[in-house]
Structures are given as structure tokens and as C-alpha cells.
C-alpha positions in Angstrom: 0.6 -13.3 -8.1 2.3 -12.6 -11.4 2.1 -14.5 -14.6 5.2 -16.3 -15.8 7.8 -13.9 -17.4 6.3 -10.9 -15.7 7.9 -8.5 -13.2 6.4 -8.3 -9.8 6.2 -4.8 -8.2 7.6 -5.2 -4.7 6.0 -3.4 -1.7 9.1 -1.3 -1.1 11.3 1.1 -2.9 15.0 1.1 -3.5 17.5 3.5 -1.8 17.0 6.0 -4.5 13.2 5.9 -4.1 12.6 4.1 -7.3 10.3 1.0 -7.5 11.7 -2.4 -7.0 10.7 -5.4 -9.1 11.2 -9.2 -8.8 11.8 -11.3 -11.9 10.9 -14.9 -11.1 8.2 -17.4 -11.6 9.0 -19.0 -8.2 6.2 -17.7 -6.0 7.5 -19.7 -3.1 10.9 -18.0 -3.1 12.2 -16.0 -0.1 11.7 -12.6 -1.7 8.2 -13.5 -3.0 7.1 -14.7 0.5 8.6 -11.6 2.1 6.7 -9.4 -0.3 3.5 -11.3 0.4 3.9 -10.8 4.2 4.7 -7.1 3.8 1.7 -6.6 1.6 -0.6 -8.4 4.1 0.8 -6.3 6.9 0.3 -3.1 4.8 -3.3 -4.0 4.1 -4.0 -4.9 7.7 -2.5 -1.5 8.8 -4.7 0.3 6.3 -7.8 -1.5 7.7 -6.9 -0.5 11.3 -6.1 3.1 10.2 -9.5 3.3 8.5 -11.2 2.3 11.8 -9.1 4.8 13.7 -9.9 7.6 11.2 -13.6 7.0 11.8 -13.0 7.5 15.5 -11.0 10.7 15.1 -13.5 12.2 12.7 -16.4 11.4 15.0 -14.5 13.1 17.9 -15.8 16.7 18.0 -12.7 17.8 20.0 -10.0 16.5 17.6 -7.6 19.3 17.0 -5.9 20.3 13.7 -2.6 18.7 14.7 -4.3 15.3 15.2 -6.2 15.7 11.9 -3.0 16.6 10.1 -1.3 13.5 11.5 -4.2 11.4 10.5 -4.1 12.8 7.0 -0.4 11.9 6.7 -1.0 8.4 7.9 -3.9 7.9 5.5 -1.8 9.2 2.6 1.0 6.7 3.4 -1.5 3.9 3.8 -3.2 4.8 0.5 0.2 4.8 -1.3 0.9 1.3 0.1 -2.6 0.0 -0.9 -2.3 1.3 -4.4 1.2 -0.3 -4.7 -0.3 -3.6 -3.6 -3.2 -3.3 -6.1 -0.7 -2.5 -8.9 1.5 -5.4 -7.9 -1.5 -7.7 -8.0 -2.4 -6.6 -11.5 -5.3 -4.3 -10.5 -4.0 -1.0 -11.8 -6.2 1.8 -10.6 -8.2 3.6 -13.3 -7.0 7.0 -14.2 -9.2 9.7 -12.7 -11.6 11.4 -15.1 -11.1 15.1 -15.9 -14.2 17.3 -15.7 
């Protein structure tokens, strides 16, 4: 996932909320494998949440509490997916200003 001599952004934060990085070229190490599994889980959850959000938005009787809960879940999933993309070297482009 990372080139040799590069730091890998891990899919979790430290106790102080700051990003965690792994410095190794051993992709088969325990922490690398753990990060791979967590990233795969996060991407899978985002995919399931996307399907669920379609169902909620298609439901004409969804209340504001359910929509707020969905928005919070989507925000969390988007944060995780952006972290995975950044970790894999696909830094999202900065948004354009009008």
C-alpha cells in the first residue's frame, strides 16, 4: 500500500484524536494486516450504509430524527472512506471555490 520509506496513515486515531501512522516496509506485519482488515470493514460498512440511505430517502414517512441519525452515520462513513483513500495515496482534490 505504501512505498518504501513512506508513512502509512492508519484507519484509526490516537487517544488525543490525532492521526496515527505506521513506518514500515513490511506490509505483511501485524499492524499492516490489522489496518487492511479495518479499512476493508469500513469500506464494506460505507457500502451497506449507502444502500440503507437509499431506502430511508425513498421512505416518504421517514421522520427528522431518522434523517438526522442517517446524516450522522453518513458523515462518519465519509470520514472513514476519505481516510482510507488518503492512506492509499489517493488524496481527494481540494474543493473549488466559486
